[in-house]
PADOTI-75740 format. One record per residue: x, y, z of N, C-alpha, C in turn; residue number from 1; residue in one letter. Coordinates in steps of 0.05 Angstrom, whole numbers, plus 5000, padded with zeros to 4 digits. Layout:
REM residues N
  n.x  n.y  n.z ca.x ca.y ca.z  c.x  c.y  c.z   k r
    X    Y    Z    X    Y    Z    X    Y    Z NUM A
...
//
This chain:
REM residues 241
  n.x  n.y  n.z ca.x ca.y ca.z  c.x  c.y  c.z   k r
 5896 7412 8292 5923 7408 8273 5943 7425 8301   1 X
 5957 7406 8297 5988 7409 8323 6008 7401 8317   2 X
 6031 7421 8298 6057 7414 8300 6073 7420 8315   3 X
 6096 7402 8333 6108 7412 8353 6137 7410 8336   4 X
 6148 7441 8345 6174 7448 8344 6191 7437 8362   5 X
 6217 7426 8357 6228 7414 8376 6254 7443 8370   6 X
 6256 7445 8409 6283 7470 8399 6304 7467 8399   7 X
 6315 7490 8391 6345 7483 8378 6372 7504 8379   8 X
 6383 7495 8394 6411 7509 8400 6409 7533 8374   9 X
 6407 7562 8383 6426 7571 8367 6450 7571 8356  10 X
 6478 7571 8369 6499 7558 8360 6503 7542 8337  11 X
 6482 7522 8342 6478 7494 8337 6470 7505 8304  12 X
 6454 7512 8306 6430 7530 8280 6461 7546 8258  13 X
 6474 7567 8268 6501 7574 8253 6514 7551 8246  14 X
 6520 7532 8261 6538 7513 8253 6535 7497 8237  15 X
 6505 7491 8230 6492 7474 8213 6491 7491 8185  16 X
 6491 7514 8190 6484 7535 8170 6513 7534 8151  17 X
 6530 7538 8170 6562 7534 8157 6572 7518 8149  18 X
 6567 7493 8158 6580 7465 8167 6556 7439 8154  19 X
 6535 7451 8146 6515 7417 8155 6507 7410 8123  20 X
 6482 7399 8126 6477 7390 8103 6455 7408 8083  21 X
 6469 7414 8062 6452 7423 8045 6430 7417 8027  22 X
 6436 7382 8026 6425 7360 8018 6395 7360 8026  23 X
 6397 7357 8050 6375 7345 8072 6357 7373 8055  24 X
 6364 7396 8069 6349 7418 8067 6340 7424 8038  25 X
 6350 7420 8018 6349 7423 7994 6311 7401 7990  26 X
 6327 7374 8007 6305 7360 8002 6271 7361 8014  27 X
 6280 7383 8036 6258 7384 8050 6242 7416 8040  28 X
 6252 7430 8026 6239 7447 8005 6235 7437 7992  29 X
 6233 7421 7972 6224 7407 7954 6199 7398 7967  30 X
 6200 7387 7988 6173 7366 7999 6146 7395 8003  31 X
 6165 7415 8011 6154 7440 8018 6140 7445 7996  32 X
 6151 7454 7978 6138 7459 7952 6116 7448 7933  33 X
 6126 7418 7946 6108 7398 7923 6086 7386 7933  34 X
 6083 7402 7956 6071 7371 7983 6037 7366 7970  35 X
 6026 7380 7961 6001 7368 7949 6002 7359 7926  36 X
 6022 7355 7915 6022 7346 7895 6032 7311 7906  37 X
 6059 7311 7924 6062 7280 7933 6040 7275 7950  38 X
 6029 7278 7957 6004 7274 7977 5991 7263 7958  39 X
 5974 7272 7940 5962 7268 7930 5965 7245 7904  40 X
 5995 7231 7904 6005 7212 7895 6004 7186 7911  41 X
 6005 7197 7936 6019 7174 7950 5995 7169 7972  42 X
 5980 7185 7982 5962 7182 8006 5944 7163 8007  43 X
 5929 7152 7972 5908 7137 7969 5919 7107 7970  44 X
 5942 7104 7950 5952 7077 7946 5948 7053 7970  45 X
 5951 7033 7953 5943 7009 7978 5968 6996 7982  46 X
 5979 7002 8009 6000 6983 8023 6001 6982 8044  47 X
 5974 6971 8043 5969 6947 8069 5984 6928 8067  48 X
 5991 6908 8052 6004 6889 8057 6036 6890 8062  49 X
 6044 6913 8066 6067 6919 8082 6064 6927 8097  50 X
 6048 6939 8114 6042 6957 8139 6029 6934 8149  51 X
 6017 6911 8143 6008 6898 8159 6026 6871 8160  52 X
 6045 6874 8147 6076 6857 8150 6086 6869 8176  53 X
 6090 6888 8175 6104 6911 8204 6093 6905 8226  54 X
 6064 6907 8224 6044 6895 8252 6044 6871 8258  55 X
 6049 6855 8240 6051 6820 8257 6075 6821 8269  56 X
 6098 6836 8259 6129 6832 8270 6129 6840 8299  57 X
 6114 6866 8291 6113 6879 8321 6096 6864 8348  58 X
 6068 6865 8331 6047 6835 8353 6066 6814 8359  59 X
 6080 6801 8346 6092 6768 8358 6113 6778 8379  60 X
 6134 6804 8372 6145 6808 8378 6133 6812 8418  61 X
 6114 6814 8419 6107 6832 8439 6071 6822 8444  62 X
 6078 6794 8446 6040 6780 8445 6032 6782 8470  63 X
 6038 6794 8489 6023 6799 8516 6002 6824 8510  64 X
 6016 6849 8498 6003 6869 8500 5976 6876 8473  65 X
 5963 6889 8486 5944 6898 8481 5955 6922 8464  66 X
 5946 6925 8432 5952 6947 8416 5945 6963 8419  67 X
 5932 6978 8439 5936 7006 8450 5959 7017 8474  68 X
 5977 6993 8480 5993 6999 8492 6024 6994 8472  69 X
 6018 6988 8459 6048 6985 8435 6042 7010 8427  70 X
 6070 7021 8429 6090 7045 8422 6098 7045 8391  71 X
 6079 7065 8366 6108 7056 8342 6107 7087 8331  72 X
 6125 7094 8322 6135 7121 8317 6130 7114 8280  73 X
 6123 7132 8268 6127 7135 8239 6144 7158 8231  74 X
 6166 7151 8227 6190 7170 8229 6197 7179 8196  75 X
 6179 7200 8188 6186 7210 8174 6162 7211 8155  76 X
 6144 7220 8163 6106 7212 8168 6094 7219 8132  77 X
 6105 7227 8123 6096 7254 8098 6067 7261 8107  78 X
 6048 7252 8086 6020 7260 8086 6007 7251 8117  79 X
 6016 7224 8133 6007 7213 8150 5995 7188 8139  80 X
 5989 7185 8119 5971 7163 8110 5989 7133 8135  81 X
 6003 7130 8133 6012 7100 8148 6011 7100 8172  82 X
 6011 7129 8189 6005 7133 8221 5977 7138 8217  83 X
 5958 7142 8201 5936 7143 8198 5920 7111 8199  84 X
 5931 7096 8189 5929 7065 8187 5929 7061 8217  85 X
 5953 7057 8217 5959 7049 8254 5951 7055 8267  86 X
 5935 7080 8267 5916 7088 8283 5891 7069 8286  87 X
 5872 7073 8266 5855 7058 8259 5857 7024 8267  88 X
 5883 7012 8271 5884 6985 8271 5886 6986 8306  89 X
 5891 7008 8317 5884 7006 8350 5914 7009 8370  90 X
 5940 7024 8353 5964 7026 8361 5956 7056 8377  91 X
 5973 7059 8400 5992 7086 8400 6018 7099 8382  92 X
 6009 7120 8373 6031 7138 8350 6038 7151 8356  93 X
 6068 7154 8350 6070 7182 8337 6082 7187 8316  94 X
 6088 7217 8304 6093 7222 8283 6120 7250 8278  95 X
 6136 7241 8256 6148 7267 8256 6153 7265 8232  96 X
 6167 7290 8227 6177 7299 8198 6200 7320 8191  97 X
 6212 7323 8175 6223 7354 8178 6221 7381 8155  98 X
 6190 7362 8143 6178 7380 8129 6155 7402 8147  99 X
 6156 7423 8155 6132 7437 8160 6106 7426 8151 100 X
 6103 7439 8129 6076 7422 8108 6067 7400 8109 101 X
 6084 7373 8114 6076 7351 8115 6072 7352 8139 102 X
 6081 7362 8173 6073 7357 8195 6050 7372 8193 103 X
 6043 7390 8186 6009 7406 8181 5993 7389 8176 104 X
 6004 7376 8150 5978 7356 8138 5977 7332 8142 105 X
 5997 7326 8156 5995 7294 8168 5980 7298 8200 106 X
 5976 7320 8215 5967 7322 8238 5931 7328 8226 107 X
 5935 7342 8208 5901 7349 8201 5889 7325 8188 108 X
 5902 7302 8173 5893 7280 8174 5888 7260 8200 109 X
 5904 7260 8218 5905 7233 8241 5896 7246 8256 110 X
 5893 7273 8263 5888 7279 8287 5904 7286 8318 111 X
 5930 7274 8310 5953 7275 8333 5985 7296 8334 112 X
 5991 7304 8343 6017 7326 8337 6029 7311 8324 113 X
 6045 7326 8306 6062 7314 8283 6080 7334 8301 114 X
 6114 7325 8302 6143 7332 8312 6151 7337 8285 115 X
 6163 7371 8295 6187 7374 8263 6207 7376 8267 116 X
 6220 7349 8263 6251 7343 8265 6262 7326 8249 117 X
 6287 7347 8245 6308 7330 8226 6315 7311 8232 118 X
 6328 7282 8220 6328 7257 8224 6355 7261 8240 119 X
 6369 7272 8232 6403 7266 8250 6394 7290 8277 120 X
 6369 7294 8286 6374 7308 8304 6363 7289 8331 121 X
 6345 7265 8317 6326 7247 8343 6345 7240 8351 122 X
 6337 7241 8381 6349 7226 8402 6334 7206 8429 123 X
 6311 7201 8414 6290 7181 8441 6309 7158 8444 124 X
 6296 7152 8468 6316 7128 8479 6292 7105 8486 125 X
 6298 7082 8481 6273 7057 8493 6249 7069 8497 126 X
 6232 7085 8473 6211 7103 8479 6191 7079 8453 127 X
 6188 7073 8441 6180 7047 8424 6177 7029 8411 128 X
 6162 7010 8415 6157 6980 8402 6161 6977 8374 129 X
 6159 6998 8366 6162 6989 8329 6167 7021 8318 130 X
 6181 7025 8305 6190 7045 8291 6193 7040 8254 131 X
 6169 7060 8240 6168 7056 8219 6180 7080 8192 132 X
 6207 7077 8180 6215 7088 8168 6210 7086 8133 133 X
 6188 7094 8126 6170 7090 8091 6187 7108 8077 134 X
 6214 7093 8062 6216 7117 8039 6226 7138 8057 135 X
 6240 7141 8073 6240 7172 8093 6270 7163 8101 136 X
 6287 7142 8100 6320 7150 8105 6335 7143 8073 137 X
 6316 7139 8053 6333 7139 8029 6343 7175 8023 138 X
 6323 7194 8044 6333 7223 8034 6358 7232 8057 139 X
 6376 7209 8069 6392 7212 8095 6421 7206 8070 140 X
 6445 7220 8076 6471 7222 8066 6485 7187 8072 141 X
 6491 7175 8052 6501 7153 8061 6528 7153 8095 142 X
 6544 7177 8086 6553 7169 8110 6541 7186 8133 143 X
 6521 7189 8139 6500 7199 8151 6486 7175 8161 144 X
 6478 7151 8147 6464 7133 8158 6472 7126 8177 145 X
 6497 7105 8186 6501 7092 8209 6488 7102 8242 146 X
 6501 7129 8238 6485 7146 8260 6457 7153 8263 147 X
 6436 7155 8236 6409 7151 8248 6393 7126 8253 148 X
 6409 7106 8237 6408 7082 8241 6413 7071 8279 149 X
 6431 7083 8284 6438 7078 8315 6425 7087 8332 150 X
 6417 7119 8322 6393 7129 8344 6370 7116 8335 151 X
 6363 7108 8319 6340 7089 8315 6342 7057 8339 152 X
 6359 7052 8333 6364 7030 8350 6366 7036 8385 153 X
 6370 7051 8388 6362 7068 8424 6337 7075 8425 154 X
 6316 7079 8402 6295 7090 8416 6272 7073 8409 155 X
 6286 7041 8400 6267 7021 8405 6280 7006 8433 156 X
 6244 6997 8447 6253 6980 8464 6264 6954 8465 157 X
 6269 6940 8476 6285 6919 8468 6262 6899 8469 158 X
 6272 6893 8444 6255 6871 8417 6245 6884 8397 159 X
 6242 6907 8402 6230 6926 8379 6235 6927 8357 160 X
 6220 6927 8345 6209 6931 8306 6222 6951 8295 161 X
 6242 6949 8275 6245 6979 8259 6238 6960 8225 162 X
 6229 6975 8210 6219 6976 8186 6234 6994 8169 163 X
 6249 6986 8143 6265 7019 8130 6257 7000 8103 164 X
 6257 7028 8085 6255 7026 8055 6266 7042 8043 165 X
 6280 7021 8014 6299 7052 8001 6298 7041 7972 166 X
 6296 7054 7952 6299 7051 7921 6328 7033 7924 167 X
 6324 7014 7904 6337 6992 7903 6363 7002 7889 168 X
 6388 6997 7891 6410 7006 7877 6435 7012 7899 169 X
 6453 7017 7887 6477 7023 7894 6488 7057 7897 170 X
 6471 7090 7879 6480 7101 7874 6471 7124 7895 171 X
 6484 7140 7903 6477 7173 7924 6475 7190 7904 172 X
 6454 7199 7899 6449 7220 7877 6428 7245 7888 173 X
 6426 7267 7865 6404 7281 7859 6390 7273 7844 174 X
 6362 7289 7849 6338 7284 7823 6320 7302 7833 175 X
 6323 7315 7813 6294 7342 7818 6292 7363 7848 176 X
 6319 7363 7854 6316 7381 7879 6322 7360 7906 177 X
 6322 7332 7900 6329 7319 7925 6352 7300 7931 178 X
 6350 7298 7949 6374 7269 7953 6364 7253 7956 179 X
 6382 7221 7943 6371 7193 7948 6397 7189 7951 180 X
 6395 7172 7976 6415 7138 7972 6404 7117 7973 181 X
 6407 7104 7953 6397 7079 7943 6415 7054 7954 182 X
 6398 7029 7961 6408 7004 7969 6402 6982 7965 183 X
 6426 6959 7970 6414 6933 7958 6425 6912 7985 184 X
 6412 6897 7981 6413 6882 8005 6446 6885 8018 185 X
 6468 6884 8005 6488 6881 8007 6506 6909 8021 186 X
 6492 6931 8012 6495 6953 8023 6484 6960 8062 187 X
 6460 6955 8057 6444 6945 8080 6453 6938 8101 188 X
 6469 6904 8096 6478 6897 8121 6504 6905 8120 189 X
 6515 6915 8104 6538 6935 8115 6537 6959 8122 190 X
 6522 6970 8130 6507 6993 8145 6499 6980 8171 191 X
 6496 6963 8177 6479 6951 8204 6508 6932 8216 192 X
 6521 6930 8202 6548 6907 8217 6565 6913 8239 193 X
 6557 6941 8240 6580 6947 8263 6553 6962 8277 194 X
 6524 6955 8285 6505 6961 8299 6504 6941 8313 195 X
 6512 6925 8333 6504 6901 8343 6480 6890 8355 196 X
 6472 6906 8369 6441 6911 8377 6419 6914 8352 197 X
 6425 6913 8327 6406 6916 8310 6412 6889 8287 198 X
 6394 6870 8289 6398 6850 8272 6375 6855 8245 199 X
 6372 6845 8219 6351 6844 8201 6344 6803 8201 200 X
 6313 6812 8208 6299 6794 8207 6288 6786 8184 201 X
 6278 6798 8156 6267 6785 8130 6272 6814 8115 202 X
 6295 6812 8096 6295 6837 8065 6276 6822 8050 203 X
 6275 6843 8033 6254 6833 8013 6244 6858 7990 204 X
 6252 6845 7968 6252 6865 7934 6219 6871 7921 205 X
 6213 6896 7929 6188 6898 7915 6182 6917 7902 206 X
 6157 6922 7878 6156 6937 7858 6145 6968 7864 207 X
 6143 6987 7863 6134 7014 7870 6104 7002 7875 208 X
 6097 7016 7895 6066 7015 7896 6032 7032 7878 209 X
 6050 7052 7870 6039 7074 7844 6053 7053 7821 210 X
 6020 7050 7809 6011 7027 7785 6029 7042 7760 211 X
 6032 7066 7763 6048 7081 7737 6080 7075 7738 212 X
 6087 7070 7759 6120 7070 7769 6128 7039 7774 213 X
 6102 7022 7773 6109 6990 7776 6138 6983 7778 214 X
 6147 6985 7759 6178 6980 7739 6201 6987 7756 215 X
 6195 7006 7775 6219 7013 7795 6217 6991 7816 216 X
 6237 6990 7827 6242 6966 7857 6258 6979 7879 217 X
 6249 6971 7899 6249 6973 7932 6263 6961 7943 218 X
 6277 6960 7965 6289 6941 7981 6273 6948 8020 219 X
 6262 6926 8017 6254 6937 8048 6260 6915 8067 220 X
 6265 6921 8089 6278 6900 8109 6260 6906 8136 221 X
 6259 6894 8143 6246 6889 8181 6266 6878 8195 222 X
 6280 6895 8221 6300 6897 8236 6288 6892 8261 223 X
 6309 6884 8275 6294 6887 8304 6319 6887 8327 224 X
 6320 6899 8357 6340 6907 8370 6339 6886 8390 225 X
 6360 6865 8383 6365 6854 8399 6363 6852 8435 226 X
 6346 6834 8447 6336 6847 8476 6359 6844 8493 227 X
 6384 6828 8494 6409 6830 8499 6420 6855 8492 228 X
 6418 6877 8474 6428 6896 8469 6415 6927 8495 229 X
 6394 6912 8508 6386 6941 8534 6393 6934 8548 230 X
 6403 6949 8558 6420 6943 8588 6400 6939 8614 231 X
 6410 6924 8631 6387 6914 8646 6395 6935 8670 232 X
 6369 6954 8683 6373 6980 8693 6358 6976 8723 233 X
 6354 6950 8730 6347 6951 8751 6362 6947 8765 234 X
 6358 6957 8799 6370 6962 8817 6365 6941 8826 235 X
 6405 6942 8842 6415 6918 8860 6391 6926 8896 236 X
 6390 6913 8900 6384 6908 8938 6400 6922 8944 237 X
 6397 6954 8963 6416 6963 8974 6417 6946 9002 238 X
 6450 6946 9010 6463 6935 9029 6479 6951 9050 239 X
 6465 6954 9077 6486 6970 9094 6511 6952 9098 240 X
 6531 6969 9100 6562 6960 9104 6567 6967 9142 241 X
//
């Protein structure tokens, strides 16, 4: 089991403690305390229909690439359920989460290192063909979501695919010690309107995959990074003057 802790500047930590996001801290602490119950209720549910929908979109974007060369990021991996499925399908998978307990448990399940990192600290660039954000971005404050989405767009390679899901609604709320940002189709459209490199390919509403909560509705969307949004970094031939 390997948990990778990203180094953080000490001054940054003090500033975050003074003016940072207490709601995200409380949400992570909730999951650290309740990890066993959460994993027990979510790890074994059948989520293959959505997982495969995402994988098909990624494969269609890179039709000439074998699965083992396609890099996926499980952004907010929780128990590691989805990372494990993607690995078993032959993809190259990385995972991260803000909860140290989830990082440890996901690494135990998958056998891969899991990065411990807060979502708002994420800064990878052109690193993944697909990013999976299943029930993770919903814990980000609404006013912080645009910056996190921009960071995810930058982390995708040209044509890369991003899956996101939110509880369906228009509220920003606290429940059981966790922060939730709910979204509708219009709310998601408004968020990505100012991210020109990112466009929605398909959006749909689903019920909760847990049978006892099937009445709850979820917003799902597959987004793509436009190929034209990635700058051409090829060097011009050198010419002697």
